[in-house]
N, C-alpha and C positions, 0 to 999 in steps of 0.2 A: 732564485727567489720569485721570479715572475710566473713560474709554472705552478706555484702552490695554489691549492683550492681557495676560492674566495669565500668570504663569509656568506652563508645562506640567509636570505631574507624570507620570512614567512608572511603570508597574508593574514591579517587579523581575522578571527573567526566571523566577525560581523561583515567582513567584505568578501568572504569566500563565496564563490558562486553556488547557487542551490543546484541540486541534482535535476537532471532533465527528464526524470521519470514521469510518465503519464499515468496517473492513477485513475482507477475506475470508480471506486467507492469512497465516500467520505463519512465521517462520524455522524450518526443520526439518520442515515439513509435506511429506508424500509425496503426489504428485499424478500424474494422467495427463490427456491431452487427448482428449476423445471423438472429435473429428474427425480427429486426426492420430495414430492409433495407432502409426504407423511411428516416431514420435519416441521411443516407449518411455515408461517411468515417469520421473518427475522429482522433484527435491527443491528446496525453496525455500532459496536461498542468502542472499538479502538483501531487505529491504523498506525503503522510504523514502517519506516524505510531506512535503509542503510545510506550513510553519507559517502561510502566508498564507490568509486566508479564500478559499474557492473554488479553492485550489491542488490540484495533482494528487497521486496516491498510486500508487506503482509497486511491483512485485515482480519479482525476477530468479530464474528457475528454470533449473537445469541438468538437461537431459534425457539419457537413456541414449544418444542418438545423438551425444553429445559437444558439443552446442551449447547455449549459454545464450540464453534468450529473455526479453524483458521484457514484462510485461503490466500493464494498469491494475488496481489492487487496491482501488478504492473501490467498495464494495458498492452504493452508491446511484447509481452511474453506469451508463448503458446499455452502456458499453464495458467493464464489469468482466469480469475473466477468468472469473468464474463464468458469466456470460451468454454468453460466447464458447466455452465448452466445457471449461474446466479443472475437474476434479473431485478432491476430496480423497480419497485412499485411506485414510490414517490420520494423525492429528495426533500429533506427537512433542513432548512438553514438554521444553524446554531450560531 
């Protein structure tokens, strides 16, 4: 009887540690792409990230050409939008 599995206790969602992802962009940031100047300036509409360890982190940007594009927003990733050419013009606090 002593070798039976013990009851598992879960941490309430309010006490779960937040992910340690370092994000580059936040909602409201004004940006441009160094390699695709024809897109015009853009504004960050949405950010989202996975709560799972090793999960992804994305950002949705609306550019002046009318198209929304999605980029990797994890600063520690080699595919981060910073490394691919997205540059912050100014940061708007919301």
